N, CA, C and O atoms as a GROMACS GRO file, in nm:
protein
  320
    1UNK      N    1   7.956  -7.034   7.684
    1UNK     CA    2   7.859  -7.019   7.596
    1UNK      C    3   7.892  -7.036   7.447
    1UNK      O    4   7.817  -7.098   7.371
    2UNK      N    5   7.994  -6.986   7.414
    2UNK     CA    6   8.033  -6.998   7.268
    2UNK      C    7   8.130  -7.127   7.252
    2UNK      O    8   8.162  -7.163   7.139
    3UNK      N    9   8.169  -7.187   7.353
    3UNK     CA   10   8.271  -7.304   7.351
    3UNK      C   11   8.228  -7.411   7.265
    3UNK      O   12   8.312  -7.460   7.190
    4UNK      N   13   8.102  -7.458   7.265
    4UNK     CA   14   8.052  -7.550   7.190
    4UNK      C   15   7.976  -7.512   7.069
    4UNK      O   16   7.890  -7.591   7.031
    5UNK      N   17   7.993  -7.421   7.014
    5UNK     CA   18   7.918  -7.353   6.905
    5UNK      C   19   7.926  -7.454   6.780
    5UNK      O   20   7.823  -7.485   6.720
    6UNK      N   21   8.036  -7.497   6.748
    6UNK     CA   22   8.057  -7.595   6.637
    6UNK      C   23   7.993  -7.734   6.667
    6UNK      O   24   7.931  -7.797   6.582
    7UNK      N   25   8.011  -7.769   6.775
    7UNK     CA   26   7.957  -7.901   6.817
    7UNK      C   27   7.805  -7.892   6.815
    7UNK      O   28   7.744  -7.988   6.767
    8UNK      N   29   7.739  -7.790   6.861
    8UNK     CA   30   7.602  -7.781   6.860
    8UNK      C   31   7.532  -7.781   6.717
    8UNK      O   32   7.421  -7.831   6.700
    9UNK      N   33   7.608  -7.717   6.612
    9UNK     CA   34   7.554  -7.711   6.481
    9UNK      C   35   7.571  -7.857   6.424
    9UNK      O   36   7.475  -7.904   6.364
   10UNK      N   37   7.681  -7.930   6.437
   10UNK     CA   38   7.686  -8.070   6.382
   10UNK      C   39   7.624  -8.178   6.473
   10UNK      O   40   7.628  -8.292   6.428
   11UNK      N   41   7.575  -8.160   6.580
   11UNK     CA   42   7.505  -8.271   6.658
   11UNK      C   43   7.354  -8.276   6.617
   11UNK      O   44   7.290  -8.176   6.584
   12UNK      N   45   7.311  -8.388   6.622
   12UNK     CA   46   7.162  -8.436   6.578
   12UNK      C   47   7.065  -8.363   6.673
   12UNK      O   48   7.100  -8.339   6.788
   13UNK      N   49   6.951  -8.331   6.629
   13UNK     CA   50   6.854  -8.256   6.707
   13UNK      C   51   6.801  -8.371   6.816
   13UNK      O   52   6.761  -8.480   6.776
   14UNK      N   53   6.804  -8.341   6.934
   14UNK     CA   54   6.742  -8.429   7.038
   14UNK      C   55   6.643  -8.344   7.132
   14UNK      O   56   6.687  -8.250   7.198
   15UNK      N   57   6.533  -8.375   7.134
   15UNK     CA   58   6.433  -8.305   7.211
   15UNK      C   59   6.459  -8.317   7.367
   15UNK      O   60   6.449  -8.221   7.443
   16UNK      N   61   6.487  -8.425   7.400
   16UNK     CA   62   6.514  -8.441   7.541
   16UNK      C   63   6.639  -8.348   7.605
   16UNK      O   64   6.627  -8.283   7.709
   17UNK      N   65   6.747  -8.354   7.530
   17UNK     CA   66   6.849  -8.274   7.568
   17UNK      C   67   6.810  -8.123   7.571
   17UNK      O   68   6.857  -8.049   7.656
   18UNK      N   69   6.720  -8.079   7.472
   18UNK     CA   70   6.661  -7.946   7.470
   18UNK      C   71   6.592  -7.908   7.586
   18UNK      O   72   6.606  -7.795   7.634
   19UNK      N   73   6.516  -7.993   7.636
   19UNK     CA   74   6.424  -7.989   7.758
   19UNK      C   75   6.512  -7.973   7.878
   19UNK      O   76   6.484  -7.891   7.966
   20UNK      N   77   6.615  -8.048   7.881
   20UNK     CA   78   6.710  -8.045   7.986
   20UNK      C   79   6.765  -7.909   7.990
   20UNK      O   80   6.747  -7.843   8.092
   21UNK      N   81   6.831  -7.861   7.892
   21UNK     CA   82   6.889  -7.751   7.866
   21UNK      C   83   6.812  -7.607   7.902
   21UNK      O   84   6.861  -7.506   7.952
   22UNK      N   85   6.690  -7.628   7.864
   22UNK     CA   86   6.586  -7.515   7.880
   22UNK      C   87   6.568  -7.508   8.046
   22UNK      O   88   6.573  -7.403   8.110
   23UNK      N   89   6.546  -7.636   8.100
   23UNK     CA   90   6.518  -7.631   8.247
   23UNK      C   91   6.647  -7.567   8.318
   23UNK      O   92   6.631  -7.490   8.412
   24UNK      N   93   6.755  -7.597   8.279
   24UNK     CA   94   6.886  -7.558   8.326
   24UNK      C   95   6.885  -7.397   8.320
   24UNK      O   96   6.901  -7.326   8.419
   25UNK      N   97   6.864  -7.351   8.195
   25UNK     CA   98   6.863  -7.217   8.167
   25UNK      C   99   6.758  -7.133   8.245
   25UNK      O  100   6.786  -7.019   8.283
   26UNK      N  101   6.640  -7.190   8.268
   26UNK     CA  102   6.542  -7.129   8.328
   26UNK      C  103   6.573  -7.107   8.496
   26UNK      O  104   6.531  -7.016   8.567
   27UNK      N  105   6.645  -7.204   8.528
   27UNK     CA  106   6.692  -7.210   8.662
   27UNK      C  107   6.800  -7.103   8.686
   27UNK      O  108   6.800  -7.035   8.789
   28UNK      N  109   6.894  -7.088   8.583
   28UNK     CA  110   6.991  -7.001   8.590
   28UNK      C  111   6.933  -6.848   8.578
   28UNK      O  112   6.983  -6.753   8.638
   29UNK      N  113   6.832  -6.842   8.499
   29UNK     CA  114   6.774  -6.710   8.487
   29UNK      C  115   6.689  -6.665   8.613
   29UNK      O  116   6.677  -6.548   8.650
   30UNK      N  117   6.637  -6.767   8.670
   30UNK     CA  118   6.560  -6.732   8.812
   30UNK      C  119   6.663  -6.702   8.906
   30UNK      O  120   6.626  -6.619   8.990
   31UNK      N  121   6.774  -6.739   8.918
   31UNK     CA  122   6.888  -6.724   9.009
   31UNK      C  123   6.937  -6.598   8.990
   31UNK      O  124   6.966  -6.525   9.085
   32UNK      N  125   6.951  -6.557   8.849
   32UNK     CA  126   7.025  -6.432   8.817
   32UNK      C  127   6.918  -6.320   8.843
   32UNK      O  128   6.960  -6.211   8.884
   33UNK      N  129   6.784  -6.338   8.822
   33UNK     CA  130   6.677  -6.229   8.868
   33UNK      C  131   6.678  -6.223   9.019
   33UNK      O  132   6.653  -6.117   9.075
   34UNK      N  133   6.706  -6.326   9.082
   34UNK     CA  134   6.704  -6.303   9.239
   34UNK      C  135   6.812  -6.244   9.281
   34UNK      O  136   6.800  -6.161   9.372
   35UNK      N  137   6.924  -6.267   9.233
   35UNK     CA  138   7.050  -6.198   9.270
   35UNK      C  139   7.058  -6.048   9.228
   35UNK      O  140   7.115  -5.968   9.303
   36UNK      N  141   7.007  -6.012   9.121
   36UNK     CA  142   7.011  -5.878   9.069
   36UNK      C  143   6.878  -5.813   9.078
   36UNK      O  144   6.859  -5.713   9.009
   37UNK      N  145   6.782  -5.859   9.158
   37UNK     CA  146   6.673  -5.782   9.169
   37UNK      C  147   6.679  -5.671   9.272
   37UNK      O  148   6.748  -5.686   9.372
   38UNK      N  149   6.610  -5.563   9.252
   38UNK     CA  150   6.630  -5.439   9.341
   38UNK      C  151   6.488  -5.434   9.425
   38UNK      O  152   6.382  -5.398   9.375
   39UNK      N  153   6.503  -5.473   9.548
   39UNK     CA  154   6.378  -5.469   9.628
   39UNK      C  155   6.365  -5.351   9.729
   39UNK      O  156   6.296  -5.353   9.831
   40UNK      N  157   6.449  -5.239   9.679
   40UNK     CA  158   6.429  -5.107   9.774
   40UNK      C  159   6.539  -5.119   9.869
   40UNK      O  160   6.544  -5.024   9.948
   41UNK      N  161   6.628  -5.211   9.885
   41UNK     CA  162   6.719  -5.227   9.998
   41UNK      C  163   6.881  -5.208   9.918
   41UNK      O  164   6.917  -5.275   9.821
   42UNK      N  165   6.948  -5.120   9.974
   42UNK     CA  166   7.079  -5.110   9.935
   42UNK      C  167   7.176  -5.171  10.036
   42UNK      O  168   7.178  -5.122  10.149
   43UNK      N  169   7.262  -5.280  10.003
   43UNK     CA  170   7.349  -5.338  10.093
   43UNK      C  171   7.266  -5.429  10.192
   43UNK      O  172   7.322  -5.484  10.286
   44UNK      N  173   7.127  -5.444  10.167
   44UNK     CA  174   7.043  -5.523  10.250
   44UNK      C  175   7.022  -5.446  10.373
   44UNK      O  176   6.995  -5.506  10.478
   45UNK      N  177   7.031  -5.309  10.368
   45UNK     CA  178   6.999  -5.256  10.512
   45UNK      C  179   6.864  -5.177  10.496
   45UNK      O  180   6.822  -5.147  10.384
   46UNK      N  181   6.810  -5.150  10.594
   46UNK     CA  182   6.688  -5.068  10.601
   46UNK      C  183   6.711  -4.926  10.588
   46UNK      O  184   6.826  -4.887  10.608
   47UNK      N  185   6.621  -4.842  10.559
   47UNK     CA  186   6.648  -4.696  10.532
   47UNK      C  187   6.696  -4.620  10.637
   47UNK      O  188   6.771  -4.525  10.615
   48UNK      N  189   6.658  -4.653  10.762
   48UNK     CA  190   6.720  -4.594  10.878
   48UNK      C  191   6.869  -4.641  10.906
   48UNK      O  192   6.954  -4.559  10.939
   49UNK      N  193   6.896  -4.766  10.892
   49UNK     CA  194   7.036  -4.800  10.896
   49UNK      C  195   7.139  -4.734  10.795
   49UNK      O  196   7.250  -4.687  10.824
   50UNK      N  197   7.075  -4.739  10.662
   50UNK     CA  198   7.152  -4.688  10.562
   50UNK      C  199   7.166  -4.528  10.575
   50UNK      O  200   7.262  -4.475  10.519
   51UNK      N  201   7.080  -4.453  10.644
   51UNK     CA  202   7.091  -4.308  10.659
   51UNK      C  203   7.200  -4.298  10.788
   51UNK      O  204   7.285  -4.209  10.788
   52UNK      N  205   7.194  -4.379  10.879
   52UNK     CA  206   7.303  -4.367  10.980
   52UNK      C  207   7.444  -4.394  10.914
   52UNK      O  208   7.535  -4.312  10.930
   53UNK      N  209   7.460  -4.499  10.846
   53UNK     CA  210   7.574  -4.521  10.788
   53UNK      C  211   7.622  -4.417  10.692
   53UNK      O  212   7.740  -4.385  10.688
   54UNK      N  213   7.534  -4.366  10.618
   54UNK     CA  214   7.578  -4.242  10.537
   54UNK      C  215   7.611  -4.123  10.611
   54UNK      O  216   7.702  -4.047  10.576
   55UNK      N  217   7.540  -4.107  10.714
   55UNK     CA  218   7.585  -3.972  10.809
   55UNK      C  219   7.727  -4.000  10.874
   55UNK      O  220   7.807  -3.907  10.887
   56UNK      N  221   7.756  -4.127  10.915
   56UNK     CA  222   7.886  -4.153  10.958
   56UNK      C  223   7.984  -4.142  10.854
   56UNK      O  224   8.095  -4.097  10.883
   57UNK      N  225   7.957  -4.178  10.736
   57UNK     CA  226   8.063  -4.161  10.619
   57UNK      C  227   8.087  -4.013  10.596
   57UNK      O  228   8.198  -3.962  10.577
   58UNK      N  229   7.967  -3.948  10.602
   58UNK     CA  230   7.986  -3.780  10.578
   58UNK      C  231   8.066  -3.719  10.686
   58UNK      O  232   8.139  -3.623  10.661
   59UNK      N  233   8.056  -3.770  10.811
   59UNK     CA  234   8.131  -3.712  10.916
   59UNK      C  235   8.259  -3.751  10.908
   59UNK      O  236   8.342  -3.662  10.928
   60UNK      N  237   8.302  -3.868  10.881
   60UNK     CA  238   8.443  -3.907  10.861
   60UNK      C  239   8.500  -3.835  10.733
   60UNK      O  240   8.617  -3.797  10.737
   61UNK      N  241   8.435  -3.816  10.634
   61UNK     CA  242   8.502  -3.747  10.515
   61UNK      C  243   8.526  -3.583  10.559
   61UNK      O  244   8.625  -3.519  10.526
   62UNK      N  245   8.435  -3.538  10.626
   62UNK     CA  246   8.449  -3.396  10.681
   62UNK      C  247   8.560  -3.389  10.770
   62UNK      O  248   8.642  -3.299  10.756
   63UNK      N  249   8.571  -3.477  10.861
   63UNK     CA  250   8.683  -3.480  10.958
   63UNK      C  251   8.812  -3.497  10.888
   63UNK      O  252   8.908  -3.421  10.906
   64UNK      N  253   8.813  -3.589  10.813
   64UNK     CA  254   8.960  -3.619  10.745
   64UNK      C  255   8.995  -3.494  10.653
   64UNK      O  256   9.111  -3.452  10.644
   65UNK      N  257   8.891  -3.439  10.588
   65UNK     CA  258   8.915  -3.322  10.510
   65UNK      C  259   8.967  -3.208  10.589
   65UNK      O  260   9.060  -3.142  10.542
   66UNK      N  261   8.913  -3.177  10.712
   66UNK     CA  262   8.952  -3.068  10.796
   66UNK      C  263   9.099  -3.095  10.855
   66UNK      O  264   9.183  -3.006  10.869
   67UNK      N  265   9.120  -3.233  10.888
   67UNK     CA  266   9.253  -3.252  10.935
   67UNK      C  267   9.361  -3.236  10.821
   67UNK      O  268   9.471  -3.189  10.849
   68UNK      N  269   9.332  -3.272  10.706
   68UNK     CA  270   9.431  -3.254  10.590
   68UNK      C  271   9.448  -3.105  10.574
   68UNK      O  272   9.562  -3.061  10.557
   69UNK      N  273   9.344  -3.022  10.578
   69UNK     CA  274   9.360  -2.881  10.557
   69UNK      C  275   9.448  -2.814  10.678
   69UNK      O  276   9.524  -2.721  10.649
   70UNK      N  277   9.439  -2.858  10.809
   70UNK     CA  278   9.520  -2.832  10.915
   70UNK      C  279   9.650  -2.868  10.910
   70UNK      O  280   9.738  -2.792  10.951
   71UNK      N  281   9.678  -2.985  10.861
   71UNK     CA  282   9.816  -3.040  10.862
   71UNK      C  283   9.900  -2.985  10.729
   71UNK      O  284  10.022  -2.984  10.729
   72UNK      N  285   9.830  -2.945  10.629
   72UNK     CA  286   9.908  -2.880  10.519
   72UNK      C  287   9.910  -2.730  10.537
   72UNK      O  288   9.988  -2.668  10.464
   73UNK      N  289   9.844  -2.668  10.614
   73UNK     CA  290   9.853  -2.522  10.660
   73UNK      C  291   9.765  -2.445  10.586
   73UNK      O  292   9.770  -2.323  10.600
   74UNK      N  293   9.685  -2.496  10.511
   74UNK     CA  294   9.574  -2.423  10.424
   74UNK      C  295   9.481  -2.344  10.514
   74UNK      O  296   9.434  -2.238  10.473
   75UNK      N  297   9.453  -2.387  10.629
   75UNK     CA  298   9.373  -2.317  10.722
   75UNK      C  299   9.442  -2.320  10.860
   75UNK      O  300   9.506  -2.418  10.899
   76UNK      N  301   9.424  -2.206  10.933
   76UNK     CA  302   9.505  -2.196  11.064
   76UNK      C  303   9.390  -2.163  11.171
   76UNK      O  304   9.319  -2.063  11.160
   77UNK      N  305   9.380  -2.246  11.262
   77UNK     CA  306   9.280  -2.237  11.378
   77UNK      C  307   9.307  -2.097  11.460
   77UNK      O  308   9.422  -2.066  11.490
   78UNK      N  309   9.214  -2.029  11.488
   78UNK     CA  310   9.234  -1.892  11.551
   78UNK      C  311   9.278  -1.915  11.715
   78UNK      O  312   9.348  -1.833  11.775
   79UNK      N  313   9.229  -2.032  11.774
   79UNK     CA  314   9.267  -2.046  11.902
   79UNK      C  315   9.403  -2.089  11.936
   79UNK      O  316   9.429  -2.106  12.055
   80UNK      N  317   9.498  -2.110  11.842
   80UNK     CA  318   9.632  -2.146  11.879
   80UNK      C  319   9.724  -2.012  11.879
   80UNK      O  320   9.843  -2.019  11.908
   0.00000   0.00000   0.00000
Protein backbone atom coordinates (compact mmCIF):
# COMPACT_ATOMS: atom_id res chain seq x y z
CA UNK A 1 0.00 0.00 0.00
CA UNK A 2 2.73 2.48 0.93
CA UNK A 3 5.30 1.13 -1.55
CA UNK A 4 4.40 3.52 -4.36
CA UNK A 5 3.58 6.56 -2.25
CA UNK A 6 6.29 8.76 -3.81
CA UNK A 7 5.43 7.61 -7.31
CA UNK A 8 1.74 8.37 -6.82
CA UNK A 9 2.49 11.91 -5.74
CA UNK A 10 4.70 12.68 -8.75
CA UNK A 11 2.56 10.91 -11.37
CA UNK A 12 0.09 12.95 -13.43
CA UNK A 13 -3.58 12.62 -12.68
CA UNK A 14 -5.30 10.11 -14.94
CA UNK A 15 -9.02 9.51 -14.51
CA UNK A 16 -9.00 6.12 -16.26
CA UNK A 17 -6.38 4.73 -13.90
CA UNK A 18 -8.33 6.03 -10.92
CA UNK A 19 -11.51 4.32 -12.11
CA UNK A 20 -9.62 1.03 -12.55
CA UNK A 21 -8.10 1.34 -9.08
CA UNK A 22 -11.49 2.11 -7.54
CA UNK A 23 -12.98 -0.93 -9.25
CA UNK A 24 -10.17 -3.13 -7.94
CA UNK A 25 -10.51 -1.63 -4.46
CA UNK A 26 -14.26 -2.21 -4.40
CA UNK A 27 -13.70 -5.83 -5.44
CA UNK A 28 -11.16 -6.27 -2.66
CA UNK A 29 -13.51 -4.67 -0.13
CA UNK A 30 -16.34 -6.96 -1.23
CA UNK A 31 -14.09 -10.01 -0.84
CA UNK A 32 -12.91 -8.81 2.57
CA UNK A 33 -16.48 -8.27 3.75
CA UNK A 34 -17.44 -11.71 2.51
CA UNK A 35 -14.56 -13.44 4.27
CA UNK A 36 -14.94 -11.53 7.55
CA UNK A 37 -18.71 -11.37 7.72
CA UNK A 38 -20.35 -13.11 10.65
CA UNK A 39 -23.49 -14.91 9.65
CA UNK A 40 -24.11 -16.66 12.96
CA UNK A 41 -21.96 -19.69 12.20
CA UNK A 42 -18.69 -20.47 13.92
CA UNK A 43 -16.37 -22.69 11.90
CA UNK A 44 -19.19 -23.07 9.41
CA UNK A 45 -21.10 -25.36 11.77
CA UNK A 46 -24.76 -25.40 12.67
CA UNK A 47 -25.64 -24.77 16.30
CA UNK A 48 -26.32 -28.45 17.02
CA UNK A 49 -23.00 -29.51 15.51
CA UNK A 50 -21.14 -26.83 17.47
CA UNK A 51 -22.83 -27.95 20.70
CA UNK A 52 -21.76 -31.57 20.16
CA UNK A 53 -18.22 -30.49 19.29
CA UNK A 54 -17.92 -28.34 22.41
CA UNK A 55 -19.44 -31.08 24.55
CA UNK A 56 -16.82 -33.53 23.27
CA UNK A 57 -14.09 -30.95 23.97
CA UNK A 58 -15.38 -30.49 27.52
CA UNK A 59 -15.43 -34.25 28.06
CA UNK A 60 -11.87 -34.60 26.75
CA UNK A 61 -10.58 -31.80 29.03
CA UNK A 62 -12.31 -33.30 32.07
CA UNK A 63 -10.98 -36.78 31.30
CA UNK A 64 -7.42 -35.55 30.75
CA UNK A 65 -7.54 -33.48 33.93
CA UNK A 66 -8.76 -36.44 35.97
CA UNK A 67 -6.08 -38.68 34.48
CA UNK A 68 -3.41 -36.10 35.30
CA UNK A 69 -4.59 -35.87 38.91
CA UNK A 70 -4.57 -39.65 39.22
CA UNK A 71 -1.07 -39.99 37.73
CA UNK A 72 0.42 -37.26 39.92
CA UNK A 73 -1.20 -38.75 43.04
CA UNK A 74 -3.20 -35.64 43.94
CA UNK A 75 -6.35 -37.77 44.18
CA UNK A 76 -6.55 -41.44 45.10
CA UNK A 77 -9.48 -43.59 44.00
CA UNK A 78 -11.19 -45.40 46.87
CA UNK A 79 -11.73 -48.66 45.00
CA UNK A 80 -7.98 -49.57 44.75
